[in-house]
N, CA, C and O of each residue as an XYZ file, in Angstrom:
736
protein
N       7.587     -8.308     12.896
C       7.274     -9.435     12.008
C       6.829     -8.819     10.685
O       7.251     -7.726     10.306
N       5.936     -9.581      9.978
C       5.590     -9.239      8.622
C       4.286     -8.466      8.645
O       3.458     -8.534      9.554
N       4.181     -7.669      7.472
C       2.810     -7.065      7.117
C       2.120     -8.054      6.255
O       2.670     -8.578      5.287
N       0.915     -8.297      6.622
C       0.092     -9.220      5.889
C      -1.172     -8.575      5.284
O      -1.956     -8.018      6.053
N      -1.409     -8.608      4.032
C      -2.620     -8.116      3.445
C      -3.616     -9.292      3.363
O      -3.322    -10.321      2.755
N      -4.733     -9.131      3.952
C      -5.790    -10.216      4.026
C      -7.025     -9.779      3.087
O      -7.915     -9.011      3.449
N      -6.942    -10.352      1.904
C      -7.923     -9.934      0.865
C      -9.145    -10.932      0.682
O      -8.977    -12.109      0.363
N     -10.313    -10.395      0.896
C     -11.544    -11.084      0.803
C     -12.123    -10.807     -0.615
O     -12.430     -9.665     -0.955
N     -12.259    -11.864     -1.416
C     -12.801    -11.698     -2.711
C     -14.270    -11.929     -2.917
O     -14.788    -12.127     -4.016
N     -14.907    -11.887     -1.747
C     -16.355    -12.119     -1.755
C     -17.136    -10.878     -2.005
O     -16.817     -9.823     -1.456
N     -18.216    -10.976     -2.869
C     -18.990     -9.795     -3.249
C     -20.047     -9.523     -2.128
O     -20.696     -8.478     -2.169
N     -20.227    -10.393     -1.176
C     -21.267    -10.312     -0.207
C     -20.828     -9.732      1.097
O     -19.753    -10.033      1.616
N     -21.704     -8.874      1.627
C     -21.433     -8.265      2.923
C     -21.571     -9.265      4.134
O     -20.964     -9.123      5.196
N     -22.410    -10.256      3.860
C     -22.698    -11.310      4.927
C     -21.832    -12.566      4.534
O     -22.319    -13.688      4.669
N     -20.636    -12.404      4.081
C     -19.891    -13.495      3.477
C     -19.233    -14.446      4.558
O     -18.607    -13.985      5.513
N     -19.398    -15.695      4.366
C     -18.662    -16.624      5.276
C     -17.222    -16.428      5.007
O     -16.436    -16.412      5.953
N     -16.802    -16.272      3.749
C     -15.367    -16.182      3.431
C     -14.782    -15.012      4.095
O     -13.725    -15.148      4.712
N     -15.393    -13.833      4.025
C     -14.856    -12.647      4.699
C     -14.755    -12.878      6.221
O     -13.744    -12.537      6.834
N     -15.771    -13.436      6.803
C     -15.795    -13.737      8.269
C     -14.718    -14.722      8.635
O     -14.112    -14.591      9.698
N     -14.452    -15.711      7.790
C     -13.477    -16.683      8.028
C     -11.999    -15.974      7.971
O     -11.141    -16.209      8.822
N     -11.809    -15.108      6.903
C     -10.649    -14.335      6.873
C     -10.356    -13.576      8.025
O      -9.257    -13.633      8.576
N     -11.334    -12.832      8.435
C     -11.165    -11.999      9.703
C     -10.906    -12.716     10.926
O     -10.237    -12.234     11.840
N     -11.466    -13.945     10.954
C     -11.176    -14.894     12.027
C      -9.584    -15.339     11.991
O      -8.860    -15.380     12.985
N      -9.241    -15.622     10.815
C      -7.791    -16.069     10.703
C      -6.844    -14.909     10.819
O      -5.683    -15.139     11.157
N      -7.243    -13.673     10.566
C      -6.474    -12.488     10.827
C      -6.016    -12.425     12.202
O      -4.869    -12.094     12.501
N      -6.969    -12.762     13.090
C      -6.689    -12.722     14.530
C      -5.509    -13.638     14.930
O      -4.627    -13.264     15.703
N      -5.544    -14.810     14.381
C      -4.508    -15.761     14.586
C      -3.091    -15.220     14.072
O      -2.066    -15.392     14.731
N      -3.113    -14.582     12.899
C      -1.840    -13.939     12.357
C      -1.435    -12.827     13.211
O      -0.245    -12.693     13.495
N      -2.302    -12.036     13.637
C      -1.945    -10.855     14.601
C      -1.498    -11.384     15.884
O      -0.610    -10.758     16.462
N      -1.973    -12.436     16.420
C      -1.571    -13.062     17.614
C      -0.111    -13.590     17.518
O       0.599    -13.672     18.520
N       0.317    -13.949     16.260
C       1.571    -14.395     15.993
C       2.594    -13.270     15.747
O       3.773    -13.513     15.486
N       2.047    -11.934     15.851
C       2.998    -10.799     15.806
C       2.962    -10.075     14.454
O       3.746     -9.147     14.256
N       2.048    -10.477     13.477
C       2.013     -9.894     12.216
C       1.092     -8.688     12.312
O       0.158     -8.626     13.111
N       1.440     -7.663     11.379
C       0.578     -6.598     11.239
C      -0.407     -6.980     10.136
O       0.045     -7.167      9.007
N      -1.664     -7.105     10.359
C      -2.682     -7.467      9.403
C      -3.578     -6.412      8.962
O      -4.241     -5.734      9.747
N      -3.593     -6.262      7.530
C      -4.379     -5.256      6.960
C      -5.475     -5.968      6.231
O      -5.178     -6.712      5.296
N      -6.819     -5.780      6.620
C      -7.889     -6.413      5.828
C      -8.283     -5.608      4.559
O      -8.320     -4.378      4.567
N      -8.546     -6.282      3.581
C      -9.086     -5.559      2.347
C     -10.320     -6.463      1.816
O     -10.169     -7.632      1.462
N     -11.446     -5.845      1.805
C     -12.608     -6.394      1.279
C     -12.896     -5.921     -0.047
O     -13.403     -4.806     -0.164
N     -12.623     -6.667     -1.134
C     -12.669     -6.067     -2.490
C     -14.096     -5.545     -2.776
O     -14.233     -4.613     -3.569
N     -15.188     -6.118     -2.154
C     -16.503     -5.594     -2.358
C     -16.589     -4.151     -1.993
O     -17.547     -3.504     -2.416
N     -15.693     -3.592     -1.258
C     -15.778     -2.177     -0.750
C     -15.216     -1.244     -1.751
O     -15.390     -0.036     -1.592
N     -14.532     -1.714     -2.807
C     -13.956     -0.872     -3.871
C     -15.065     -0.588     -4.766
O     -15.812     -1.505     -5.107
N     -15.245      0.656     -5.193
C     -16.428      1.010     -6.059
C     -16.425      0.191     -7.286
O     -15.375     -0.039     -7.886
N     -17.570     -0.254     -7.676
C     -17.818     -1.154     -8.819
C     -17.441     -0.328    -10.215
O     -17.027     -0.935    -11.203
N     -17.607      0.978    -10.202
C     -17.268      1.626    -11.465
C     -15.694      1.689    -11.591
O     -15.182      1.808    -12.705
N     -14.946      1.609    -10.470
C     -13.543      1.567    -10.610
C     -13.082      0.182    -11.132
O     -12.251      0.098    -12.036
N     -13.631     -0.881    -10.554
C     -13.315     -2.264    -10.934
C     -13.811     -2.547    -12.288
O     -13.003     -3.049    -13.070
N     -15.046     -2.300    -12.708
C     -15.639     -2.672    -13.954
C     -15.150     -1.728    -15.019
O     -15.109     -2.089    -16.195
N     -14.787     -0.560    -14.643
C     -14.413      0.396    -15.721
C     -12.852      0.451    -15.869
O     -12.306      1.306    -16.566
N     -12.212     -0.446    -15.218
C     -10.722     -0.585    -15.293
C     -10.103      0.763    -15.045
O      -9.230      1.177    -15.807
N     -10.528      1.488    -13.985
C     -10.027      2.783    -13.730
C      -8.769      2.720    -12.879
O      -8.872      2.862    -11.661
N      -7.572      2.512    -13.457
C      -6.403      2.393    -12.731
C      -5.997      3.611    -11.873
O      -5.174      3.477    -10.968
N      -6.559      4.769    -12.146
C      -6.242      6.008    -11.432
C      -7.205      6.260    -10.338
O      -7.029      7.197     -9.558
N      -8.248      5.434    -10.248
C      -9.200      5.654     -9.103
C      -8.594      5.495     -7.851
O      -7.860      4.526     -7.655
N      -8.843      6.455     -6.842
C      -8.213      6.398     -5.632
C      -8.261      4.996     -4.831
O      -7.312      4.633     -4.136
N      -9.357      4.290     -4.971
C      -9.524      3.142     -4.322
C      -8.569      2.016     -4.973
O      -8.040      1.155     -4.271
N      -8.397      2.088     -6.319
C      -7.501      1.128     -7.025
C      -6.069      1.451     -6.659
O      -5.273      0.539     -6.435
N      -5.718      2.730     -6.592
C      -4.424      3.329     -6.199
C      -4.072      2.795     -4.808
O      -2.972      2.304     -4.552
N      -5.060      2.917     -3.933
C      -4.805      2.440     -2.539
C      -4.609      0.950     -2.467
O      -3.695      0.483     -1.789
N      -5.413      0.216     -3.124
C      -5.325     -1.261     -3.097
C      -3.955     -1.684     -3.679
O      -3.333     -2.627     -3.188
N      -3.525     -1.021     -4.662
C      -2.131     -1.396     -5.321
C      -1.076     -1.038     -4.356
O      -0.084     -1.761     -4.265
N      -1.208      0.035     -3.618
C      -0.253      0.371     -2.560
C      -0.223     -0.644     -1.395
O       0.837     -1.046     -0.915
N      -1.391     -1.022     -0.983
C      -1.485     -2.085      0.046
C      -0.760     -3.306     -0.351
O      -0.005     -3.847      0.457
N      -0.949     -3.818     -1.643
C      -0.243     -4.942     -2.149
C       1.216     -4.697     -2.173
O       1.979     -5.604     -1.841
N       1.661     -3.538     -2.541
C       3.063     -3.204     -2.585
C       3.740     -3.287     -1.084
O       4.845     -3.791     -0.884
N       3.011     -2.787     -0.192
C       3.551     -2.733      1.179
C       3.599     -4.042      1.880
O       4.392     -4.216      2.805
N       2.780     -4.976      1.477
C       2.674     -6.247      2.114
C       3.928     -7.173      1.907
O       4.565     -7.178      0.854
N       4.216     -7.912      2.933
C       5.198     -9.002      2.823
C       4.553    -10.223      2.436
O       5.140    -11.024      1.708
N       3.347    -10.439      2.880
C       2.480    -11.566      2.533
C       1.137    -11.278      2.355
O       0.617    -10.319      2.926
N       0.432    -12.133      1.500
C      -1.013    -11.826      1.141
C      -1.688    -13.196      1.353
O      -1.244    -14.273      0.956
N      -2.836    -12.991      2.045
C      -3.826    -14.101      2.093
C      -4.971    -13.661      1.200
O      -5.556    -12.587      1.344
N      -5.254    -14.572      0.259
C      -6.334    -14.338     -0.752
C      -7.449    -15.355     -0.440
O      -7.286    -16.563     -0.612
N      -8.519    -14.845     -0.001
C      -9.770    -15.650      0.186
C     -10.857    -15.427     -0.773
O     -11.140    -14.277     -1.108
N     -11.513    -16.482     -1.259
C     -12.536    -16.331     -2.216
C     -13.612    -17.365     -2.002
O     -13.320    -18.477     -1.563
N     -14.930    -17.004     -2.321
C     -15.809    -18.037     -2.408
C     -15.622    -18.678     -3.820
O     -15.061    -18.037     -4.708
N     -16.071    -19.886     -4.019
C     -15.945    -20.470     -5.299
C     -17.340    -20.486     -6.016
O     -18.341    -20.977     -5.495
N     -17.315    -19.907     -7.253
C     -18.503    -19.875     -8.069
C     -18.119    -20.498     -9.394
O     -17.096    -20.172     -9.996
N     -18.981    -21.409     -9.825
C     -18.721    -22.031    -11.132
C     -17.262    -22.601    -11.325
O     -16.618    -22.450    -12.363
N     -16.836    -23.240    -10.262
C     -15.435    -23.804    -10.242
C     -14.213    -22.837    -10.419
O     -13.127    -23.206    -10.864
N     -14.509    -21.564    -10.023
C     -13.434    -20.548    -10.089
C     -13.571    -19.608     -8.938
O     -14.542    -19.662     -8.183
N     -12.589    -18.736     -8.801
C     -12.677    -17.558     -7.813
C     -13.721    -16.556     -8.247
O     -14.214    -16.613     -9.373
N     -14.050    -15.667     -7.385
C     -15.044    -14.745     -7.626
C     -14.708    -13.713     -8.703
O     -13.527    -13.425     -8.900
N     -15.637    -13.172     -9.372
C     -15.450    -12.214    -10.417
C     -14.890    -10.867     -9.856
O     -14.041    -10.214    -10.462
N     -15.402    -10.517     -8.711
C     -14.936     -9.205     -8.061
C     -13.418     -9.371     -7.796
O     -12.663     -8.418     -7.988
N     -12.972    -10.541     -7.368
C     -11.526    -10.717     -7.080
C     -10.752    -10.629     -8.395
O      -9.684    -10.020     -8.455
N     -11.306    -11.250     -9.459
C     -10.676    -11.293    -10.764
C     -10.551     -9.801    -11.242
O      -9.498     -9.418    -11.751
N     -11.556     -9.012    -11.089
C     -11.536     -7.594    -11.508
C     -10.383     -6.838    -10.780
O      -9.644     -6.052    -11.373
N     -10.287     -7.113     -9.524
C      -9.103     -6.417     -8.825
C      -7.700     -6.949     -9.223
O      -6.761     -6.179     -9.422
N      -7.600     -8.241     -9.327
C      -6.385     -8.823     -9.779
C      -5.901     -8.326    -11.153
O      -4.712     -8.145    -11.414
N      -6.910     -8.121    -12.006
C      -6.655     -7.623    -13.424
C      -6.142     -6.178    -13.344
O      -5.402     -5.790    -14.248
N      -6.453     -5.384    -12.388
C      -6.051     -4.016    -12.281
C      -4.708     -3.788    -11.606
O      -4.121     -2.710    -11.700
N      -4.225     -4.849    -10.910
C      -2.966     -4.698    -10.220
C      -1.815     -4.767    -11.248
O      -2.007     -5.309    -12.336
N      -0.676     -4.251    -10.936
C       0.530     -4.492    -11.804
C       0.803     -5.887    -12.060
O       0.511     -6.737    -11.219
N       1.370     -6.199    -13.220
C       1.653     -7.585    -13.601
C       2.305     -8.428    -12.449
O       1.900     -9.558    -12.175
N       3.325     -7.822    -11.800
C       4.051     -8.524    -10.836
C       3.755     -7.979     -9.470
O       4.696     -7.805     -8.696
N       2.528     -7.697     -9.111
C       2.112     -7.151     -7.795
C       2.544     -8.141     -6.629
O       2.768     -7.698     -5.503
N       2.642     -9.327     -6.890
C       3.082    -10.292     -5.771
C       4.481    -10.682     -5.813
O       4.869    -11.605     -5.096
N       5.295    -10.044     -6.611
C       6.698    -10.351     -6.716
C       7.343    -10.267     -5.292
O       7.203     -9.256     -4.604
N       8.027    -11.319     -4.884
C       8.743    -11.517     -3.707
C       7.861    -11.680     -2.521
O       8.370    -11.591     -1.403
N       6.559    -11.914     -2.659
C       5.545    -12.137     -1.573
C       5.295    -13.556     -1.293
O       5.383    -14.378     -2.205
N       4.987    -13.903     -0.085
C       4.490    -15.244      0.278
C       2.920    -15.086      0.282
O       2.337    -14.168      0.859
N       2.305    -16.097     -0.437
C       0.771    -16.057     -0.620
C       0.166    -17.210     -0.048
O       0.753    -18.288     -0.155
N      -0.968    -17.133      0.568
C      -1.815    -18.063      1.171
C      -3.182    -18.027      0.399
O      -3.977    -17.101      0.559
N      -3.411    -19.069     -0.435
C      -4.748    -19.092     -1.085
C      -5.802    -19.907     -0.261
O      -5.542    -21.025      0.186
N      -6.934    -19.319     -0.097
C      -7.975    -19.860      0.614
C      -9.317    -19.792     -0.128
O      -9.604    -18.797     -0.794
N     -10.100    -20.794     -0.022
C     -11.428    -20.802     -0.733
C     -12.565    -21.406      0.144
O     -12.353    -22.236      1.028
N     -13.742    -20.931     -0.170
C     -14.888    -21.489      0.549
C     -15.947    -21.825     -0.573
O     -16.035    -21.146     -1.596
N     -16.733    -22.906     -0.314
C     -17.717    -23.357     -1.254
C     -18.656    -24.386     -0.708
O     -18.431    -24.957      0.359
N     -19.694    -24.615     -1.435
C     -20.789    -25.568     -0.978
C     -20.486    -26.984     -1.180
O     -21.150    -27.811     -0.554
N     -19.438    -27.415     -2.087
C     -19.309    -28.750     -2.373
C     -17.869    -29.059     -2.528
O     -17.119    -28.168     -2.926
N     -17.422    -30.210     -2.259
C     -15.979    -30.634     -2.404
C     -15.677    -30.730     -3.869
O     -14.506    -30.848     -4.229
N     -16.660    -30.686     -4.741
C     -16.451    -30.645     -6.151
C     -15.613    -29.475     -6.647
O     -14.969    -29.496     -7.696
N     -15.683    -28.387     -5.741
C     -14.994    -27.088     -6.041
C     -13.583    -27.031     -5.413
O     -12.929    -25.992     -5.487
N     -13.126    -28.086     -4.822
C     -11.840    -28.103     -4.063
C     -10.634    -27.761     -5.003
O      -9.658    -27.174     -4.536
N     -10.688    -28.103     -6.259
C      -9.514    -27.895     -7.116
C      -9.510    -26.459     -7.647
O      -8.578    -26.039     -8.333
N     -10.504    -25.763     -7.336
C     -10.501    -24.234     -7.783
C      -9.236    -23.546     -7.285
O      -8.756    -22.634     -7.959
N      -8.679    -23.923     -6.160
C      -7.522    -23.252     -5.639
C      -6.323    -23.557     -6.585
O      -5.636    -22.654     -7.061
N      -6.116    -24.833     -6.824
C      -4.994    -25.261     -7.664
C      -5.059    -25.004     -9.132
O      -4.045    -24.725     -9.773
N      -6.347    -25.104     -9.716
C      -6.435    -24.955    -11.194
C      -7.005    -23.596    -11.610
O      -6.952    -23.291    -12.801
N      -7.504    -22.823    -10.789
C      -7.955    -21.498    -11.060
C      -7.175    -20.360    -10.458
O      -6.641    -19.504    -11.164
N      -7.117    -20.363     -9.133
C      -6.456    -19.228     -8.326
C      -4.946    -19.261     -8.385
O      -4.304    -18.252     -8.676
N      -4.380    -20.425     -8.109
C      -2.919    -20.502     -8.014
C      -2.236    -20.206     -9.259
O      -1.147    -19.654     -9.098
N      -2.599    -20.433    -10.505
C      -1.910    -20.079    -11.662
C      -1.931    -18.560    -11.874
O      -1.003    -18.015    -12.472
N      -2.986    -17.862    -11.389
C      -3.065    -16.350    -11.497
C      -2.030    -15.759    -10.423
O      -1.290    -14.815    -10.701
N      -2.038    -16.326     -9.306
C      -1.117    -15.762     -8.289
C       0.362    -16.068     -8.678
O       1.286    -15.294     -8.433
N       0.494    -17.218     -9.281
C       1.871    -17.526     -9.778
C       2.293    -16.527    -10.845
O       3.416    -16.025    -10.810
N       1.406    -16.230    -11.798
C       1.666    -15.289    -12.961
C       1.998    -13.959    -12.449
O       2.721    -13.203    -13.099
N       1.478    -13.620    -11.252
C       1.753    -12.238    -10.758
C       3.029    -12.176     -9.883
O       3.278    -11.217     -9.153
N       3.781    -13.213    -10.002
C       5.265    -13.225     -9.434
C       5.388    -13.624     -7.963
O       6.408    -13.354     -7.329
N       4.308    -14.291     -7.400
C       4.470    -14.667     -6.068
C       5.797    -15.455     -5.811
O       6.115    -16.360     -6.583
N       6.525    -15.145     -4.805
C       7.821    -15.783     -4.586
C       7.458    -17.221     -3.967
O       8.154    -18.200     -4.237
N       6.408    -17.300     -3.177
C       6.141    -18.625     -2.541
C       4.620    -18.722     -2.312
O       4.084    -17.920     -1.547
N       3.958    -19.599     -2.894
C       2.566    -19.805     -2.682
C       2.440    -21.040     -1.715
O       2.690    -22.165     -2.150
N       2.106    -20.870     -0.577
C       2.044    -21.926      0.397
C       0.798    -22.789      0.089
O      -0.020    -22.401     -0.745
N       0.646    -23.968      0.761
C      -0.441    -24.943      0.634
C      -1.656    -24.080      0.936
O      -1.685    -23.406      1.965
N      -2.686    -24.083      0.042
C      -3.932    -23.406      0.374
C      -4.917    -24.367      1.015
O      -4.567    -25.518      1.277
N      -6.126    -23.929      1.270
C      -7.129    -24.675      1.959
C      -8.505    -24.318      1.440
O      -8.812    -23.136      1.288
N      -9.297    -25.252      1.177
C     -10.704    -25.190      0.845
C     -11.641    -25.586      2.082
O     -11.545    -26.692      2.615
N     -12.515    -24.652      2.487
C     -13.416    -24.930      3.576
C     -14.824    -24.969      3.022
O     -15.265    -24.097      2.273
N     -15.537    -26.072      3.449
C     -16.980    -26.109      3.095
C     -17.753    -25.177      3.848
O     -17.477    -24.957      5.028
N     -18.800    -24.549      3.202
C     -19.641    -23.615      3.830
C     -20.385    -24.226      5.064
O     -20.627    -23.543      6.059
N     -20.714    -25.461      4.961
C     -21.352    -26.073      6.088
C     -20.421    -26.158      7.382
O     -20.905    -26.357      8.496
N     -19.115    -26.000      7.174
C     -18.162    -25.993      8.278
C     -17.937    -24.594      8.963
O     -17.158    -24.391      9.895
N     -18.694    -23.721      8.389
C     -18.542    -22.210      8.888
C     -19.918    -21.825      9.295
O     -20.832    -21.785      8.471
N     -20.080    -21.545     10.538
C     -21.378    -21.131     11.161
C     -21.266    -19.766     11.724
O     -20.309    -19.483     12.445
N     -22.206    -18.883     11.430
C     -22.155    -17.571     12.026
C     -23.284    -17.508     13.059
O     -24.446    -17.759     12.739
N     -22.936    -17.178     14.260
C     -23.928    -17.151     15.341
C     -24.724    -15.768     15.257
O     -24.339    -14.868     14.509
N     -25.777    -15.658     16.011
C     -26.583    -14.458     15.988
C     -25.882    -13.171     16.354
O     -26.239    -12.084     15.901
N     -24.815    -13.341     17.237
C     -24.007    -12.198     17.673
C     -23.015    -11.793     16.686
O     -22.351    -10.768     16.841
N     -22.874    -12.645     15.564
C     -21.931    -12.298     14.474
C     -20.604    -13.026     14.653
O     -19.725    -12.910     13.798
N     -20.442    -13.744     15.698
C     -19.176    -14.501     15.972
C     -19.208    -15.759     15.035
O     -20.239    -16.142     14.483
N     -18.066    -16.328     14.913
C     -17.929    -17.408     13.965
C     -17.570    -18.691     14.609
O     -16.774    -18.653     15.548
N     -18.072    -19.851     14.209
C     -17.791    -21.176     14.626
C     -17.308    -21.863     13.517
O     -17.975    -21.827     12.483
N     -16.152    -22.549     13.558
C     -15.678    -23.333     12.481
C     -15.615    -24.800     13.000
O     -15.281    -25.034     14.162
N     -15.924    -25.725     12.171
C     -15.953    -27.170     12.524
C     -14.534    -27.504     13.003
O     -13.553    -26.989     12.467
N     -14.432    -28.437     14.094
C     -13.141    -28.792     14.555
C     -12.110    -29.249     13.547
O     -10.957    -28.827     13.631
N     -12.482    -30.110     12.578
C     -11.493    -30.556     11.650
C     -11.103    -29.482     10.692
O      -9.934    -29.446     10.307
N     -11.989    -28.581     10.260
C     -11.620    -27.440      9.418
C     -10.689    -26.480     10.294
O      -9.703    -25.935      9.798
N     -11.063    -26.308     11.619
C     -10.274    -25.421     12.431
C      -8.803    -25.871     12.526
O      -7.879    -25.060     12.465
N      -8.626    -27.192     12.676
C      -7.301    -27.764     12.764
C      -6.554    -27.547     11.384
O      -5.436    -27.031     11.385
N      -7.124    -27.911     10.290
C      -6.497    -27.770      9.024
C      -6.154    -26.268      8.667
O      -5.073    -25.957      8.166
N      -7.110    -25.401      8.948
C      -6.873    -24.025      8.805
C      -5.783    -23.465      9.576
O      -5.042    -22.613      9.085
N      -5.634    -23.936     10.863
C      -4.584    -23.526     11.825
C      -3.237    -23.993     11.191
O      -2.269    -23.233     11.193
N      -3.178    -25.170     10.682
C      -1.946    -25.666     10.129
C      -1.530    -24.759      8.871
O      -0.381    -24.323      8.798
N      -2.384    -24.513      7.990
C      -2.043    -23.741      6.802
C      -1.647    -22.288      7.138
O      -0.759    -21.702      6.520
N      -2.350    -21.733      8.150
C      -1.941    -20.438      8.474
C      -0.650    -20.329      9.265
O       0.114    -19.377      9.110
N      -0.416    -21.333     10.127
C       0.839    -21.475     10.761
C       1.978    -21.596      9.717
O       3.008    -20.933      9.836
N       1.771    -22.465      8.682
C       2.782    -22.613      7.607
C       3.089    -21.373      6.907
O       4.236    -21.070      6.579
N       2.000    -20.615      6.665
C       2.107    -19.297      5.941
C       2.950    -18.338      6.894
O       3.891    -17.667      6.471
N       2.568    -18.335      8.089
C       3.250    -17.482      9.078
C       4.748    -17.813      9.122
O       5.599    -16.927      9.043
N       5.035    -19.066      9.246
C       6.519    -19.453      9.231
C       7.142    -19.133      7.876
O       8.309    -18.741      7.855
N       6.498    -19.263      6.817
C       7.155    -18.949      5.452
C       7.404    -17.463      5.392
O       8.325    -17.071      4.674
N       6.652    -16.560      6.094
C       6.836    -15.123      6.039
C       8.190    -14.793      6.647
O       8.797    -13.790      6.272
N       8.685    -15.614      7.582
C       9.917    -15.340      8.268
C      11.169    -15.661      7.447
O      12.287    -15.263      7.773
N      10.920    -16.390      6.382
C      12.040    -16.828      5.493
C      12.213    -15.926      4.382
O      11.212    -15.428      3.867
N      13.467    -15.636      3.917
C      13.716    -14.816      2.663
C      13.734    -15.744      1.492
O      14.552    -16.663      1.454
N      12.888    -15.548      0.556
C      12.929    -16.426     -0.657
C      14.316    -16.264     -1.341
O      14.939    -15.202     -1.370
N      14.691    -17.325     -1.836
C      15.998    -17.294     -2.623
C      15.977    -16.393     -3.824
O      17.016    -15.835     -4.177
N      14.854    -16.222     -4.467
C      14.669    -15.247     -5.658
C      14.907    -13.773     -5.118
O      15.522    -12.941     -5.785
N      14.419    -13.529     -3.961
C      14.540    -12.145     -3.449
C      16.036    -11.869     -3.031
O      16.506    -10.737     -3.145
N      16.760    -12.909     -2.553
C      18.115    -12.625     -2.281
C      19.021    -12.543     -3.473
O      20.010    -11.811     -3.455
N      18.677    -13.339     -4.591
C      19.429    -13.341     -5.844
C      19.285    -11.986     -6.527
O      20.212    -11.421     -7.107
N      18.021    -11.502     -6.409
C      17.687    -10.231     -7.271
C      18.054     -9.071     -6.558
O      17.876     -7.959     -7.056
């Protein structure tokens, strides 16, 4: 199957976004995909903020994007946009780092007022980076994601169903060869 890079753009170690992504990674792995997690917060701040393209962590992240057939990009929504740490990483990647790739944008946030952040903030950046196909994304409310004392995750039933659908659509899209890739 495909290699999927699962990118968490959350700056927090106790992030619902990261936990949700790792939960969805299991579904993709069960479907036969090789899933590689990347938590942007683990990349040294001096590399991200100093735009150090040659830093080993930036070089490694760039290589992970290059190897991936598909990319899941998850972010908490702050001030109606994706996280700054995610922006810092995307800014350091090659202009067409997503060329030929299928991408699934996901976001979490405290209010439905932020739902459009996927389509009006994140999707245009992913598109400008050459993504061959950006599947339907999904916004999950923070209140629908609960972390138990043992660290396990519980997702509200309606959100579980919707997330399952978008992940399955992403998985199915990974099996198709985009027309642009065939023509090029």
